[in-house]
Each structure stands twice: as C-alpha cells, then as structure tokens.
C-alpha positions in Angstrom: 46.4 271.6 -22.8 48.8 271.4 -25.7 51.6 268.9 -26.1 54.3 271.4 -24.9 52.5 271.8 -21.6 52.4 268.1 -20.9 56.2 267.5 -20.7 58.5 269.0 -18.1 61.4 269.5 -20.4 61.3 271.6 -23.6 60.5 269.5 -26.7 62.7 271.7 -29.0 65.9 271.3 -26.9 68.9 269.8 -28.6 69.7 266.2 -27.8 72.7 264.6 -29.5 71.8 261.3 -31.1 75.4 260.0 -30.6 77.8 260.9 -27.8 81.1 262.3 -29.1 84.1 262.4 -26.8 85.3 265.7 -28.2 82.0 267.5 -28.0 82.4 269.1 -24.5 81.0 272.6 -25.0 79.0 274.0 -22.1 75.6 273.6 -23.7 76.2 269.9 -24.5 77.8 269.2 -21.1 74.9 270.8 -19.2 72.3 268.7 -21.0 74.3 265.5 -20.7 74.8 266.1 -16.9 71.3 267.3 -16.2 69.5 264.6 -18.2 71.7 261.6 -17.4 69.6 258.9 -15.9 71.2 256.7 -13.3 69.4 253.4 -13.6 69.9 250.6 -11.0 72.4 249.0 -13.4 74.4 252.2 -13.9 74.4 252.9 -10.2 76.0 249.5 -9.7 78.7 250.3 -12.2 79.4 253.7 -10.7 79.7 252.1 -7.3 82.1 249.5 -8.6 84.2 252.2 -10.3 84.5 254.5 -7.3 85.2 251.5 -5.0 88.2 250.8 -7.2 89.3 254.4 -7.8 88.9 256.2 -4.4 91.9 254.5 -2.8 94.0 256.1 -5.6 93.1 259.5 -4.2 94.8 258.9 -0.8 98.0 257.5 0.7 97.1 254.0 -0.1 97.3 254.7 -3.9 100.7 252.9 -4.1 98.9 249.6 -3.7 96.8 250.4 -6.7 99.7 250.5 -9.1 98.7 247.1 -10.7 95.0 248.0 -10.8 94.8 251.2 -12.7 92.9 249.9 -15.7 89.1 250.1 -16.2 87.5 248.2 -19.1 84.0 249.4 -20.0 82.2 247.2 -22.5 78.9 247.2 -24.2 77.4 247.0 -27.7 76.0 249.9 -29.6 73.1 251.4 -27.6 74.5 250.5 -24.2 75.7 254.0 -23.4 79.3 253.2 -22.7 80.6 256.3 -24.4 78.2 258.5 -22.4 79.2 256.6 -19.2 82.9 257.5 -19.5 82.1 261.0 -20.6 80.0 261.5 -17.5 82.8 260.1 -15.5 85.2 262.6 -17.1 82.9 265.5 -16.1 82.7 264.2 -12.6 86.3 263.4 -12.0 87.5 266.8 -13.3 84.5 268.4 -11.5 83.7 270.2 -14.6 82.1 273.6 -14.2 79.3 274.3 -16.7 77.1 277.3 -17.3 73.5 277.6 -18.6 71.4 280.8 -18.9 73.7 282.6 -16.4 73.8 279.7 -13.9 77.0 277.9 -13.1 77.2 274.4 -11.6 79.9 271.9 -11.0 79.4 268.4 -12.3 79.2 266.9 -8.8 76.1 268.9 -7.9 74.0 267.3 -10.6 74.5 263.9 -8.9 73.4 265.1 -5.4 69.8 264.7 -6.6 70.4 261.5 -8.6 72.0 259.4 -5.9 70.3 259.0 -2.5 73.0 257.0 -0.7 74.9 259.5 1.4 78.0 257.2 1.9 78.2 256.6 -1.9 78.0 260.4 -2.5 80.8 260.9 0.0 83.0 258.5 -1.9 82.2 260.4 -5.1 82.9 263.7 -3.4 86.3 262.5 -2.2 87.3 261.4 -5.7 85.9 264.6 -7.3 87.8 266.9 -5.0 91.1 265.3 -5.4 93.2 267.3 -8.0 92.8 265.3 -11.2 93.6 265.9 -14.9 91.1 264.0 -17.2 91.9 263.5 -20.8 89.0 262.1 -22.7 89.4 261.2 -26.4 88.2 259.0 -29.2 91.4 257.1 -30.2 90.3 256.6 -33.8 89.8 260.3 -34.4 93.2 261.2 -32.9 95.4 258.5 -34.6 97.5 258.7 -37.7 96.8 255.8 -40.1 100.5 255.6 -40.9 101.5 254.9 -37.3 100.4 251.2 -37.4 101.5 249.4 -34.2 102.9 252.6 -32.6 99.5 254.3 -33.0 98.4 253.8 -29.5 101.6 255.1 -27.9 101.7 258.1 -30.2 98.1 259.0 -29.5 98.6 258.8 -25.7 101.7 261.0 -26.1 99.8 263.4 -28.4 96.9 264.0 -26.1 99.2 264.3 -23.0 101.4 266.9 -24.7 98.4 268.8 -25.9 96.9 268.9 -22.4 100.1 270.1 -20.6 100.6 272.8 -23.2 103.3 271.3 -25.5 103.1 270.7 -29.2 100.6 267.9 -30.0 101.4 267.1 -33.6 105.1 266.9 -33.4 106.4 265.0 -30.4 110.0 265.9 -31.0 109.1 269.6 -30.8 107.2 268.9 -27.5 110.3 267.1 -26.3 112.3 270.3 -27.0 109.8 272.3 -25.0 109.9 269.8 -22.2 113.7 269.9 -22.0 113.7 273.7 -22.0 111.1 273.8 -19.2 113.2 271.4 -17.1 116.1 273.8 -17.4 113.9 276.8 -16.6 114.6 278.3 -20.1 111.2 277.7 -21.9 109.7 281.1 -21.1 112.9 282.8 -22.2 112.9 280.9 -25.4 109.3 281.9 -26.1 110.0 285.5 -25.4 113.1 285.5 -27.6 111.1 283.8 -30.4 108.3 286.3 -30.1 110.8 289.2 -30.3 112.5 287.7 -33.4 109.4 286.8 -35.4 106.8 289.2 -34.0 104.6 286.1 -33.5 104.0 283.7 -30.7 105.8 280.4 -30.5 102.5 278.5 -29.9 101.1 279.9 -33.1 104.1 279.1 -35.3 105.5 275.8 -33.9 103.5 273.5 -36.1 105.3 275.1 -39.1 108.7 274.7 -37.5 110.3 273.5 -40.8 109.9 277.1 -42.1 111.2 278.8 -39.0 114.3 276.7 -38.1 116.7 279.7 -38.3 114.4 281.7 -36.0 114.2 278.7 -33.6 118.0 278.4 -33.5 118.4 282.1 -32.8 115.8 282.0 -30.0 117.4 278.9 -28.5 120.8 280.6 -28.6 119.4 283.6 -26.7 117.6 281.4 -24.1 120.3 278.8 -23.5 123.5 280.9 -24.0 124.9 278.5 -26.5 126.1 279.5 -29.9 123.7 279.9 -32.9 125.5 277.1 -34.7 125.1 274.7 -31.8 121.5 275.7 -31.5 120.9 275.2 -35.2 122.5 271.7 -35.0 120.1 270.9 -32.1 117.1 272.0 -34.1 118.3 269.9 -37.1 118.7 266.8 -35.0 115.4 267.1 -33.0 113.5 264.4 -35.0 116.4 261.9 -35.2 117.3 262.2 -31.5 113.8 261.9 -30.2 113.5 258.9 -27.8 110.0 257.6 -28.4 109.2 254.5 -26.3 106.7 253.6 -23.6 109.1 253.9 -20.7 110.0 257.5 -21.6 106.3 258.4 -22.1 105.5 257.1 -18.6 108.5 258.9 -17.1 107.3 262.2 -18.6 103.8 261.6 -17.1 105.4 260.9 -13.7 107.5 264.1 -13.9 104.4 266.1 -14.6 102.4 264.4 -11.8 105.3 265.0 -9.3 105.4 268.7 -10.3 101.6 269.3 -10.2 100.5 267.0 -7.4 97.6 265.5 -9.4 96.2 262.2 -10.7 95.8 261.8 -14.4 93.2 259.7 -16.2 93.4 258.7 -19.8 89.9 257.9 -20.9 90.0 256.2 -24.3 86.7 255.7 -26.2 86.3 252.8 -28.7 89.8 251.3 -28.1 88.5 247.8 -28.8 87.2 248.8 -32.2 90.5 250.6 -33.0 92.7 247.6 -32.0 90.5 245.0 -33.6 92.5 241.9 -34.0 95.9 243.6 -34.0 98.0 241.7 -31.5 100.8 244.2 -31.4 98.5 247.0 -30.6 96.9 245.1 -27.7 100.4 244.3 -26.4 101.2 248.1 -26.6 98.1 248.9 -24.6 99.1 246.2 -22.1 102.6 247.6 -21.7 101.4 251.3 -21.5 98.9 250.4 -18.7 101.4 248.3 -16.8 104.2 250.9 -17.0 102.0 253.8 -16.1 100.8 251.9 -13.0 104.2 251.0 -11.8 106.1 254.2 -12.7 103.4 256.6 -11.6 102.6 254.7 -8.4 98.8 254.4 -9.0 98.3 258.1 -9.9 97.8 257.5 -13.7 94.8 255.5 -14.8 93.6 254.1 -18.1 89.9 253.8 -18.7 88.8 252.4 -22.1 85.6 251.4 -23.9 85.1 248.4 -26.1 82.2 246.6 -27.6 83.6 243.3 -26.4 84.5 242.5 -22.8 88.2 242.1 -22.2 88.1 238.3 -22.2 86.4 238.2 -25.6 88.7 240.9 -26.9 91.9 239.0 -26.2 90.6 235.5 -26.3 90.9 235.1 -30.1 94.3 236.8 -30.1 95.8 234.5 -27.5 94.6 231.3 -29.3 95.7 232.6 -32.7 99.1 234.1 -31.9 100.1 232.3 -28.8 100.6 235.5 -26.9 100.1 235.8 -23.1 97.7 238.5 -22.3 97.3 237.6 -18.6 99.0 240.9 -17.6 96.4 243.0 -19.3 93.6 241.1 -17.7 95.2 241.8 -14.3 95.8 245.5 -15.1 92.2 246.0 -16.1 90.8 244.5 -13.0 87.8 246.8 -12.9 85.4 245.7 -15.6 82.1 247.2 -16.2 79.7 245.6 -18.8 76.8 247.9 -19.8 73.6 246.7 -21.4 70.6 248.4 -23.0 68.1 246.6 -20.8 67.0 249.8 -19.1 65.9 251.6 -22.3 62.3 252.2 -21.2 63.4 253.6 -17.8 65.9 256.0 -19.4 63.4 257.2 -22.0 60.7 257.6 -19.4 62.9 259.7 -17.0 64.7 261.7 -19.7 62.1 262.4 -22.2 58.6 261.7 -20.8 58.6 263.4 -17.4 55.3 265.2 -17.0 54.4 268.6 -15.5 52.4 268.7 -12.3 49.5 270.2 -14.2 49.6 267.4 -16.8 49.3 264.5 -14.4 45.7 265.0 -13.3 44.7 265.8 -16.9 46.2 262.5 -18.1 44.7 260.6 -15.1 41.3 261.9 -16.3 42.0 260.6 -19.8 42.8 257.2 -18.4 39.7 257.2 -16.3 37.5 258.0 -19.2 39.2 256.1 -22.0 41.5 253.5 -20.4 39.5 250.6 -21.6 39.5 251.8 -25.1 43.3 252.4 -25.0 43.9 248.9 -23.7 41.8 247.3 -26.4 43.3 249.4 -29.2 46.9 248.6 -28.1 46.2 244.9 -27.3 47.8 242.2 -29.4 46.8 238.6 -29.6 48.0 236.2 -26.9 50.9 234.9 -29.1 52.5 238.3 -29.2 55.7 238.8 -27.2 55.2 240.3 -23.8 57.5 243.3 -24.7 54.7 244.7 -26.8 52.0 244.6 -24.1 49.7 247.6 -23.5 49.3 249.9 -20.5 48.1 248.1 -17.3 47.3 251.0 -15.0 46.9 254.7 -14.7 50.4 255.3 -13.4 52.0 253.5 -16.4 49.8 255.5 -18.8 50.9 258.8 -17.2 54.6 257.8 -17.0 54.8 256.6 -20.6 52.4 258.9 -22.5 52.8 259.5 -25.5 54.4 256.1 -26.0 52.9 252.7 -25.1 54.9 250.4 -22.8 56.2 248.3 -25.7 57.0 251.1 -28.2 60.5 251.8 -27.1 61.6 248.1 -27.2 59.9 247.6 -30.5 61.6 250.7 -32.1 65.0 249.5 -30.9 64.4 246.1 -32.3 63.4 247.6 -35.6 66.4 249.9 -35.7 68.7 247.1 -34.9 67.6 245.5 -38.2 68.2 248.7 -40.2 71.9 249.0 -39.4 74.7 248.3 -37.0 74.6 251.5 -35.0 71.8 252.3 -32.6 72.3 255.6 -30.7 72.8 255.0 -27.0 69.6 255.4 -24.9 71.5 257.5 -22.3 72.9 259.9 -24.8 
C-alpha cells in the first residue's frame, strides 16, 4: 500500500496556507467548506453567533438594533479569518460547484453538526434573504483617507455590491439619485448611444467623458445640457459624505430589497491600531447602522485583541468613552489554536477504510518499537509524548501525537505569522 492509498483525501490537492477574504472562487470555496473542521470550541462559537443573529431574521429584529456588532478575536493561527469567511458562505447560502456537482454552503454542515435544533437555527438564518459583504479592510482602504478610511471603505464595498461606482463615491451618488428618480436606465442607454460604450466600463474615467455625461444626463432627465454640465462639474463638491447619509443609503436599499446586510470586516483591529478617531468612527457606524436600519444591518469584525484590550489603552490614554462600542459589539467570540491536533487529524490525516486494518497490523507488530523510538526522557513536556494506543496511531499517522504542537511552537519562534490551522 503506497502513501496515497492511506489517506482519504488527495495529497496533491491545493490548500491555501493563509485564508484571504477576497479569494472566493468555487474551487477555493468548495475546499474550505468541505474540509472545515468544527471542533467543540468552534461549535460553541457558532452557537453563540446564531443565538444572537437568528432574532434579526424575524419580526423581533427591531429589538436587535443595539446588538448588531460581532467582535471575533484571536491571534495568528486561531482561524478567525476562516471563521468569518465560513460564516459569509453560510449566511449568503453560497452555491459552489466541483467536478459537475453543485451544493449550497448549508449542506456541508448537515454532516458536521449533529444537533437538529442547532441546525434548524442555522437553516432559518441561511434562508433569510441576506447580502453578505466580506472584505479585508486594509486591502480596500486608501492610505490618504486617514480617519475617514473606515467610512469610505464601508461605502466603497456597499456601492460596489449594489452595482454603483466603487472608486468614486460622488459618481455612485449620481447613480443613486438617478435610480431614485427612475432615470438611471435611461441615462445608461443614452450614454451608450452617445459613446458606443457602456457606462459601467467608462465611469471610472469620468474626467475624460464629462461632456458625454452631461449630454446623457440631459436626455435622461429632460433638463438642459448646460444645467446637466453644471451638475457634473459640481458632483465632487456637493457630495454629502457622512456616517448618517451612508446609513440612510443602506436603509433605503434594505427597504427596497427586503434583505438583511452583513458587513464582515477582516483584520479591523490591526487596521485601526491605536488610532482613537478610527475606533470612534467604527463605533458610530455600528451604532447608526443598528438604529437607522432597525437591526437589519450587522457589522462583524476580526481583531487579534479582544474588544476590551483593543479599546482599553485608548480610553486611558485619550480619555475617550468607548462604552457604546462595547455595547454594540455584544457578541464576542474569542478563538484559540488549542484544537490544532484535532483539526489536522480530521482535515489532513483521515484514513481510507482499507488503510485502517493495515495500520492496525503495523501497530500490533511494531507498536513497542515505535513507542520507544518516539519516547523522551521524563523531564520532557507532555505535549511531545508518543502514541499510547492503536487508535491514536491510526488517527495520527504519519505524525506523532506531539509533532503538530512542536511544529507550531517552532514556527512561532520563526516569525509573527503562523497560518491558521483551519485554513
């Protein structure tokens, strides 16, 4: 029996060492969903999340307006980025395909979770119409935005998702206003006729097509070309960027589409750092989204530090009151990497039915030798101990019980970033 015949999953399959929020192609999504290991700790976190979120999918959601924030914390290697990515697949009920087979994200969990009542809660949340926007805030932010960076990124990803211009919020505002008046499609049609190109293709270069924009606006709205040109020239100056307006735009979209919306923000703690103003912006965005959208808009963030540690230094240093953000992020999930061995065992080391008796025979014949070869002296830490029985040998082969912990300790000394075990 060769090595490939021992393991249930192909050894040459692609496994991403680090989870990336933007990497959501079908091949990656299928592997992440199929191979996600729900440890006892992770099941507890999932239960906590859905206990908090499920009320927001029904009539009682209005009472959730002050509890729409979820703070997911954990150091490198804890799998927090993978956790919210899996949540994003679940809550959008993402459909993925692999080798001609299509499955919704929820179906992957029917085999992973045995509690029927818990599955029913997940099913209720999954089948409520929901728009999920998952993004790494650092990769979407403009370094020149400073304290406004968080608001601008939230607006950017929202505009992008609903089909408006992502890079220029004042252009998106024009599109939004035209849509409210029922003139957006007429504008796009007129622009296409004038330029022989689509509006979506050309709008990021609007500086070079202002005359064509003005003419298309004139045709769509019925106003003069001069008035339309003046409108175009004043777009940037007249754009009302503030948190309240952003939340109102989100509410209008929710009212029109009958959905919930989740902003899932990876590594927000690292992005904010010690910037008090950014933390206050996040606090205000979360507060206003909750109140204005009536519990239908949620903010889920990840951070290395838990929320108390993240804001503790700021409060004492700058005298700011962050009690509101603590209240808004009432759901707090702190992940650890304590289940490394279980994840590796279930994701990488699962054996074929044919391999199990063959390995049992090896243990029967050479178990004593293996125990002695892998034994350390009595002063060695217990995390490096050897196999103790046949079942452990079969489950962990080709690694010894302590190898995974030893490797993670070694890697932690080699650099700050250790890939998450569940990624």
